[in-house]
Residue, then its C-alpha position, 0 to 999 in steps of 0.5 A: m500500500r502506498p501512502d495517500k498523497p497529501v491534498l494541496s489547498c489554497k485560501a479562498g479566491w486563490q488559484p492553485f497551480l503545481s505546489n503554489c497558490y496565486e492571488f490575482s488582484s482586481n484592484k490597482v495599486s502602486w508597486q510598494t502597496a502591492r508588496l506590502y499587501c502580499s507581505g501582510q498576507g504572509t506571502l510575497l509579490l510574485i517571484l517567478g522561477n525557471d519553470s516555464r509551466e509556471w510562466d505559461f500559467i501566469v501569462q495565460r491568466t493575466a492575458l485574459s484580463s488585458e491588464s498589467y500586473w506588478i510582480g516581485l521584481t525591482d532594481a530600486i534597492t541595488g541598481r540590479w534586478r532582484w526578486v523581493d526576497g533578495t535573490p538575483y534575477t537572471m536576465n532573460s531577454r525573451h521575457w521582456e518587451p522589445g527594448e526593455p528594461n530601459n529605465w526611462l528617464g532613470e525612474e523605472d525600477c519595478g517589474e510589470l507583467t504587461a497584458s502581452g505577457k512580457l515584462n516591462d520596467g515601470h514607474c513604481s508609483k503607477n497603479f496596476r493589478f498585482i500577483c501574490k504567491a504562496p506555497a499551497s498548504e497540505n491537508 
């Protein structure tokens, strides 16, 4: 007999995928407000790993809304792109809009996932939807 696999669950309103849960906001706030909201939920603003299945899941969900979403990527602190947990971001130009990141006027320091499913460096004070990510809990 093999032991039953644990059932993974998410908070109400969160979307399960693989072993994580995702909250796609409907309200629009600044990057900093989005980061604080996620941390208040005990989670982080979205950090995307190297799993292309996760990238595809996120892009499919955000493309449906035709909106931009803040994710947990910034170069405001060190001048280099890092995730909100401090891990360095490995540049993948295929994931960015053409010509981005360009730090337009020296003021674009926050990671935005555009409606086209590509990244852009945006003004952190702009109001966009956002995505929080948390590990699923075992039941």
